[in-house]
Structures are given as C-alpha cells and as structure tokens.
C-alpha positions, 0 to 999 in steps of 0.5 A: 258688350258691343262689337268692336265695330260698334265701340269704334264707330260710337267713339268716332261719333262722339260718344264715350265708350265705357272703360271696360269697352275700351280696355277690351277693344285695346286688347283686341287691337293689340292682338291684331297688330301682333299678328300683322307685325308677325306677318310682315316680319315673315315677309321681310328679308325674303325673296319673292320666290321665298314668299311663294310668289305673288300668291304668297303675299296675296294669301297673307294679305287675305289672312290679315283682312279676314282676321280683322273682319272677324274681330270687328264683328264680334265683341272683343271679349268673344274674339279673345275667346273668354267669358266675362266671369274669367276676364279678371283671371285672363287680365292677370295672366296675360297683362303684366 
C-alpha cells in the first residue's frame, strides 16, 4: 500500500485511490484528529503557567507535528500498527 502522503497527493492530482486506500487513510486521519483534539482540550481552560509556559505549548505543538509527519511517511496500515491479514478483525473491533 502507498504512504498516506502518496494517497493524498494522487487524489489531489486527480487520481482516484482505491476504496481500501481511502478507507485506511481515513482511519489515520481520524486518529490524527483525535490526538490533536486531545491536545487542545488538555490546553483549554488552563492558565499559561499550567501549560508549562511557552515551552509546554511548544512541546505539544512539536508532538503533533512529529505525529503527523510520521503518519504521512508510512502506509496507513503500518501507522495503525496492524497487518493486512488482520485488517478485517481490526475493523470489526475498532469500527462499530
């Protein structure tokens, strides 16, 4: 399977990724949004001192950047830490 970056770039270039590629890419994007939301919720309602000052915010931002960078450089199934043979079991367990 292609990397998330390749899937996105091909779609932006007018190609139509396969249904399976779109599905797994969507699962990765869902996870990335979950982590980004969790980071924002962690920071919301706190004073700058509770964030750890500007370094705490910078650390969170760097974490999110590195997470996204790792996600786009590998195939979605690899980032989701599973193999093709158990993808159906993973789907049944995590998507309902």
